[in-house]
C-alpha distance (Angstrom), angle and dihedral (degrees) to the residues before:
residue distance angle dihedral
M1 . . .
G2 3.80 . .
R3 3.77 131.1 .
S4 3.80 126.8 -62.2
L5 3.82 118.1 -101.1
I6 3.79 137.0 176.7
V7 3.81 122.4 -143.9
E8 3.80 117.2 -159.9
A9 3.80 112.1 -168.6
D10 3.78 138.1 173.3
G11 3.77 141.2 161.6
G12 3.76 135.7 -165.5
S13 3.79 141.3 -168.7
R14 3.77 123.4 -158.9
G15 3.78 97.8 -143.1
N16 3.83 102.7 7.8
P17 2.92 97.5 -99.3
G18 3.76 96.6 30.4
P19 3.82 142.0 94.6
A20 3.79 102.2 -21.6
G21 3.78 143.3 178.7
Y22 3.77 142.9 168.1
G23 3.78 137.0 -135.5
A24 3.79 130.5 -161.4
L25 3.79 136.9 169.1
V26 3.78 136.0 -175.0
R27 3.80 121.5 -138.7
D28 3.77 131.7 -169.4
T29 3.80 104.6 -115.6
A30 3.80 94.9 -143.4
T31 3.82 98.2 49.1
G32 3.80 104.6 19.6
A33 3.82 89.6 -131.1
V34 3.79 116.8 149.6
L35 3.81 111.2 -116.0
A36 3.80 100.7 176.7
E37 3.80 140.4 7.0
R38 3.80 126.7 -158.8
A39 3.80 130.4 -178.3
R40 3.79 136.2 155.8
Y41 3.78 141.7 179.0
L42 3.82 107.6 -123.6
G43 3.79 103.3 -171.6
I44 3.80 118.0 -130.5
V45 3.82 110.1 -9.2
S46 3.80 138.1 126.6
N47 3.78 126.2 -84.0
N48 3.82 92.5 -112.1
V49 3.80 93.3 51.7
A50 3.81 88.8 50.9
E51 3.81 90.6 51.4
Y52 3.80 93.1 50.1
S53 3.82 90.2 46.6
G54 3.80 89.0 55.0
L55 3.80 90.3 51.0
V56 3.81 91.9 52.6
A57 3.82 92.2 48.0
G58 3.80 92.2 48.8
L59 3.80 93.1 49.8
E60 3.80 91.1 48.1
A61 3.81 90.2 52.0
A62 3.82 90.2 49.8
R63 3.80 90.9 49.7
G64 3.80 89.2 52.1
I65 3.80 89.5 56.6
D66 3.81 95.8 45.2
P67 3.82 123.5 -12.2
E68 3.81 89.9 -160.2
A69 3.80 95.4 50.1
R70 3.77 124.0 131.8
V71 3.80 103.2 -124.9
L72 3.79 129.8 -159.4
V73 3.82 111.4 -164.6
R74 3.80 115.6 -153.9
M75 3.80 118.2 -167.3
D76 3.81 136.2 156.8
S77 3.83 90.6 -139.4
K78 3.80 106.9 102.4
L79 3.80 88.5 -170.5
V80 3.81 95.8 57.4
V81 3.81 94.1 41.9
E82 3.80 94.1 49.6
Q83 3.81 94.4 43.0
M84 3.81 94.7 47.3
S85 3.82 89.6 46.2
G86 3.81 88.4 56.7
R87 3.80 96.2 -117.4
W88 3.83 97.1 109.0
K89 3.78 128.7 45.4
I90 3.81 121.0 -117.2
K91 3.79 110.5 -132.8
H92 3.83 104.6 164.4
D93 3.82 114.5 87.3
D94 3.83 96.0 -139.9
M95 3.79 92.4 50.0
R96 3.81 91.9 44.2
R97 3.80 88.8 54.6
L98 3.82 93.2 47.4
A99 3.82 92.4 45.7
A100 3.79 89.8 53.3
E101 3.79 89.6 48.5
A102 3.82 90.6 51.6
A103 3.81 90.6 49.9
R104 3.80 90.3 53.7
V105 3.81 94.8 53.5
L106 3.81 94.0 69.4
P107 3.80 131.1 3.4
P108 3.83 108.6 -90.2
S109 3.81 89.2 -125.6
Q110 3.83 88.9 67.1
V111 3.82 95.6 50.5
S112 3.80 131.1 70.8
Y113 3.81 129.1 177.0
E114 3.78 133.3 -137.1
W115 3.81 129.4 -176.8
V116 3.82 115.0 -136.5
P117 3.82 131.5 -176.9
R118 3.79 115.3 -95.1
A119 3.80 91.0 -110.2
D120 3.81 89.3 60.8
N121 3.81 92.1 53.2
S122 3.79 97.0 54.5
A123 3.82 95.8 120.6
A124 3.81 93.5 60.6
D125 3.81 90.6 41.3
A126 3.82 90.3 53.9
L127 3.80 90.7 51.9
A128 3.81 91.3 50.1
N129 3.80 91.0 51.8
E130 3.80 90.9 46.4
A131 3.82 89.7 55.8
M132 3.80 92.4 46.9
D133 3.81 92.4 48.4
A134 3.79 93.6 47.4
G135 3.80 95.0 38.9
G136 3.79 92.2 -138.4
T137 3.78 148.4 83.4
I138 3.81 128.6 -75.3
A139 3.80 123.3 -160.7
R140 3.79 116.4 166.9
D141 3.79 122.0 170.2
Y142 3.77 122.0 -174.5
L143 3.79 123.6 -153.9
D144 3.76 109.7 -109.8
A145 3.79 125.5 -171.2
D146 3.82 91.6 -133.5
S147 3.82 96.4 50.5
P148 3.83 121.1 88.6
A149 3.82 91.0 -110.3
G150 3.77 91.3 46.4
V151 3.79 93.0 48.3
E152 3.79 91.0 51.1
R153 3.81 90.9 47.9
T154 3.80 90.8 50.1
R155 3.80 92.1 48.6
Q156 3.81 92.0 52.0
D157 3.78 91.5 47.9
D158 3.79 91.9 49.2
D159 3.80 91.9 52.2
A160 3.79 92.3 52.0
H161 3.81 101.8 36.5
Q162 3.78 108.1 18.7
D163 3.78 97.5 140.2
T164 3.80 99.3 44.1
D165 3.83 93.6 41.6
A166 3.80 89.6 55.8
L167 3.79 89.8 52.6
F168 3.82 91.8 48.2
E169 3.79 90.6 51.1
A170 3.80 91.0 49.3
A171 3.80 90.6 50.0
S172 3.81 93.0 49.6
R173 3.83 93.1 46.7
P174 3.81 104.9 37.8
G175 3.80 92.5 160.6
E176 3.79 92.0 62.8
E177 3.79 91.5 46.9
E178 3.80 90.0 52.3
D179 3.81 90.8 51.6
R180 3.81 91.6 53.5
D181 3.82 91.6 48.4
A182 3.79 96.9 44.2
G183 3.78 111.9 119.9
R184 3.81 95.1 9.1
P185 3.82 110.3 129.9
G186 3.77 112.4 -110.2
A187 3.81 93.6 5.0
A188 3.80 94.1 138.4
D189 3.80 92.6 47.3
A190 3.81 92.3 48.2
A191 3.83 95.0 58.6
P192 3.83 112.6 83.6
A193 3.78 113.4 -133.5
F194 3.80 98.6 -146.7
D195 3.79 146.8 28.3
T196 3.80 95.2 16.5
P197 3.82 122.3 169.3
S198 3.84 88.6 -102.0
R199 3.81 88.2 71.4
P200 3.83 107.7 83.6
S201 3.77 118.9 -133.0
G202 3.79 109.2 -86.1
A203 3.80 96.1 25.5
R204 3.79 120.7 124.2
V205 3.81 113.3 -80.9
R206 3.81 119.0 -130.4
F207 3.80 121.1 -170.9
D208 3.79 95.6 -167.4
G209 3.82 100.6 52.7
A210 3.83 91.8 -121.9
E211 3.81 114.6 164.3
P212 3.82 120.9 -132.1
L213 3.77 133.3 -148.2
T214 3.80 109.4 -107.7
V215 3.81 114.0 -145.1
V216 3.81 120.0 -164.9
L217 3.81 109.4 -160.3
V218 3.82 113.2 -158.5
R219 3.79 121.9 -172.2
H220 3.79 114.9 -145.5
G221 3.81 121.8 -105.1
Q222 3.78 126.8 -96.8
T223 3.82 120.5 -58.1
P224 3.83 131.9 -174.2
L225 3.81 89.4 -99.3
T226 3.80 94.0 53.0
V227 3.83 87.3 52.4
A228 3.82 90.2 50.7
G229 3.80 92.4 45.9
A230 3.80 91.3 -122.4
Y231 3.79 126.7 150.6
S232 3.81 107.3 -101.2
G233 3.78 113.5 -174.2
S234 3.79 140.4 155.5
S235 3.80 101.7 -79.2
V236 3.83 91.5 91.2
P237 3.83 127.5 37.5
G238 3.81 97.5 -129.9
P239 2.91 169.0 92.0
S240 3.80 111.5 88.0
L241 3.79 125.2 -139.3
T242 3.79 121.0 -82.9
A243 3.81 120.7 -124.9
R244 3.80 88.1 -94.1
G245 3.80 89.3 46.9
R246 3.79 91.0 57.2
V247 3.80 89.4 51.5
Q248 3.81 89.2 50.0
A249 3.81 89.7 50.4
A250 3.81 90.3 53.7
Q251 3.80 90.9 47.7
A252 3.80 91.1 49.0
A253 3.81 88.9 49.4
D254 3.79 90.5 54.2
L255 3.81 92.2 49.2
V256 3.81 90.9 49.9
Y257 3.82 90.1 48.6
R258 3.82 89.7 56.9
I259 3.83 93.0 57.3
G260 3.79 107.7 112.9
R261 3.79 90.2 12.7
D262 3.81 112.2 65.7
R263 3.84 100.4 -23.3
W264 3.81 122.9 60.7
T265 3.78 86.7 -5.2
D266 3.80 95.6 -175.2
L267 3.81 91.3 64.9
P268 3.82 124.3 90.4
R269 3.78 114.0 -105.9
P270 3.82 113.9 -101.8
S271 3.78 113.2 -87.3
A272 3.83 103.4 171.1
I273 3.81 139.3 32.7
V274 3.79 129.4 -157.2
A275 3.79 125.4 175.5
S276 3.76 144.5 -170.8
P277 3.81 112.7 -97.9
M278 3.83 92.7 -119.7
V279 3.83 114.8 114.6
R280 3.82 94.9 -120.2
A281 3.80 92.0 51.7
Q282 3.81 92.9 46.2
E283 3.81 91.3 50.8
T284 3.80 91.1 49.8
A285 3.79 92.0 45.2
R286 3.81 91.6 51.7
A287 3.82 89.2 55.2
V288 3.82 88.9 52.6
G289 3.79 91.1 45.2
R290 3.81 92.1 51.8
R291 3.80 90.1 51.3
L292 3.81 93.9 48.9
G293 3.80 98.1 34.1
L294 3.82 90.9 -122.7
H295 3.80 134.2 135.4
V296 3.81 115.8 -115.0
G297 3.79 117.9 -126.9
T298 3.81 124.6 -162.8
D299 3.80 129.9 -135.2
D300 3.82 121.1 179.3
R301 3.80 90.2 -152.5
F302 3.81 89.7 72.8
A303 3.81 93.1 57.4
E304 3.80 120.2 122.2
V305 3.80 121.4 -94.0
H306 3.80 114.9 -73.7
F307 3.81 103.4 -116.0
G308 3.80 93.9 -171.3
E309 3.81 111.4 -167.9
W310 3.81 91.0 4.4
E311 3.79 93.3 66.0
G312 3.80 112.3 129.3
L313 3.80 95.2 4.6
T314 3.81 126.5 117.7
A315 3.80 122.6 -122.2
P316 3.86 93.6 -103.7
Q317 3.81 90.5 50.6
I318 3.79 91.5 50.3
A319 3.81 93.0 46.0
E320 3.80 90.6 51.4
R321 3.81 94.6 52.1
W322 3.82 99.7 35.4
D323 3.78 105.2 37.5
G324 3.82 109.7 -150.7
H325 3.80 95.3 -11.1
P326 3.83 98.8 103.0
E327 3.81 90.6 47.3
R328 3.81 90.1 53.3
W329 3.80 90.5 46.0
L330 3.80 91.0 57.1
A331 3.81 97.8 36.9
S332 3.80 97.6 48.3
G333 3.79 101.9 32.5
T334 3.79 87.0 -153.0
E335 3.83 99.5 70.6
V336 3.80 110.6 108.1
A337 3.80 120.9 -129.3
P338 3.83 110.6 -123.1
G339 3.78 104.9 -85.1
G340 3.78 90.6 -4.8
E341 3.80 144.3 68.0
S342 3.79 141.8 -69.2
M343 3.79 123.1 -125.4
A344 3.79 87.8 -109.4
D345 3.82 89.2 57.1
V346 3.80 88.9 54.5
G347 3.80 89.8 48.7
D348 3.81 91.7 55.6
R349 3.78 95.8 53.5
V350 3.82 95.4 38.8
W351 3.79 91.5 50.3
A352 3.80 90.7 49.9
G353 3.81 88.6 53.8
L354 3.80 92.1 49.7
Q355 3.79 92.0 48.5
D356 3.81 89.7 54.0
L357 3.81 89.4 52.7
L358 3.80 89.3 49.4
A359 3.81 91.3 50.8
R360 3.82 89.8 55.5
G361 3.78 92.6 63.1
T362 3.79 146.9 -57.0
G363 3.79 131.3 -130.7
R364 3.81 90.3 63.5
T365 3.80 140.3 91.3
V366 3.80 123.2 -122.6
V367 3.81 122.9 -170.8
V368 3.82 115.8 -141.9
V369 3.81 114.2 -167.6
G370 3.77 115.6 -160.3
H371 3.78 147.3 108.9
A372 3.79 146.2 -51.8
V373 3.82 99.7 -95.6
Q374 3.80 91.5 38.0
V375 3.83 91.1 54.5
R376 3.82 91.7 45.1
A377 3.80 90.1 50.8
A378 3.80 92.4 50.7
V379 3.80 92.0 49.2
G380 3.80 92.7 44.1
R381 3.80 94.0 51.2
A382 3.81 91.7 45.3
I383 3.81 93.6 56.4
E384 3.82 93.8 34.7
A385 3.79 93.3 -119.1
P386 3.83 114.3 159.2
P387 3.83 115.9 -106.5
S388 3.80 88.7 -111.4
R389 3.83 88.1 71.1
W390 3.80 99.6 46.5
A391 3.80 95.9 87.5
G392 3.82 87.2 65.3
F393 3.82 93.1 70.8
R394 3.83 110.4 97.0
V395 3.82 111.1 -139.8
P396 3.84 112.5 175.2
T397 3.80 122.9 -163.0
G398 3.79 111.3 -83.6
S399 3.80 91.8 15.4
V400 3.81 128.1 141.9
S401 3.81 127.8 -136.1
I402 3.81 125.0 -179.2
L403 3.79 130.4 -153.0
R404 3.81 129.4 179.0
L405 3.79 118.2 -153.0
W406 3.83 127.0 -168.1
A407 3.78 125.6 -158.0
D408 3.82 91.4 -118.5
G409 3.82 91.9 58.9
A410 3.80 98.5 -98.1
T411 3.81 115.4 136.8
E412 3.78 141.4 -171.5
L413 3.81 125.7 -155.7
T414 3.80 101.0 -148.7
V415 3.82 100.3 175.2
V416 3.83 138.5 -17.0
G417 3.78 126.7 -152.9
C418 3.80 98.8 -9.8
P419 3.83 105.0 179.6
S420 3.79 116.4 -125.4
E421 3.80 94.0 -160.6
P422 3.82 115.5 94.1
């Protein structure tokens, strides 16, 4: 028998019947990691047809990963779950056709069905809405070490980089390396404490072997206010991501997933996510969480700068009403926005949040999803640049920045503003 997979599927119709779409994703049961995402705009159809279409797409994606997989389908449609489980009759012709199509994708003996509350099916629902908003088709496949493509990729990498890959794995899983060495005479003396081959050229040198906390800073995807060039801070919860912003969030999630795998391979793979409470950051963080199979925590200290009376206004509008003030706010980094914060204020609270993460343990990678000024403040404090210089860090929407923080105060700026879009 093949591996164990979970399919989460949903569909929706704005009008029933009306403009409709479906969303589906496949997770690895053991890790919770997302292996594939599917979504499509269907035109004018009913809600039930959209739900069944999502089921078919999810099963097809699972079959593409492993045709012998044991699949658990989770949906918030009681109708689809009960009908596909054989407990309810299917009377509608369109649904009867789609149910038969779903049954042909994988043998029924390999598939079981479970009803879940709508709140527990939010990932598939978000994909369905993304397809309806964009009016198109989404097909994202993520390399997985257990899939045929992933196995082939791993085999090629091993042939070319066997020695260094082994060292990277040992560095990212020190506990396992300690278990293998336990009891071996001279094991502690045999391990060099600095400048080992697992440290890439150009990385910070440590002579004591101390492990840092790795922080991956992700800026949220595009919103209507970023398109308009308006100041969007933390005084209001919204706005939400645009259709392009949701694509950027998925692309950022994929880039973060690759950390410790085939990008920045000396770093530990992400094991925790925390996000700003703003809607756009939460939506982006959920995309990252789906990709990694991790729960998203929230910390108000990683919220965007409070722009006060400037909230929602464009730079020309602000300059017209507050002559010289916005220029001083940017140039000094310590000038306070009217009714709001300075960049230095943001730096204080963001740095306190990062220090709390550091105190909870090193040798791990934590993803922090937030905003442009918040990322600039984190980078600026890490390299001890004055707030007057922080505005010079470019941080595009959906970009990734990486910091490494040691308990003794040492830091490394690994990357700033790496775009996730191709």
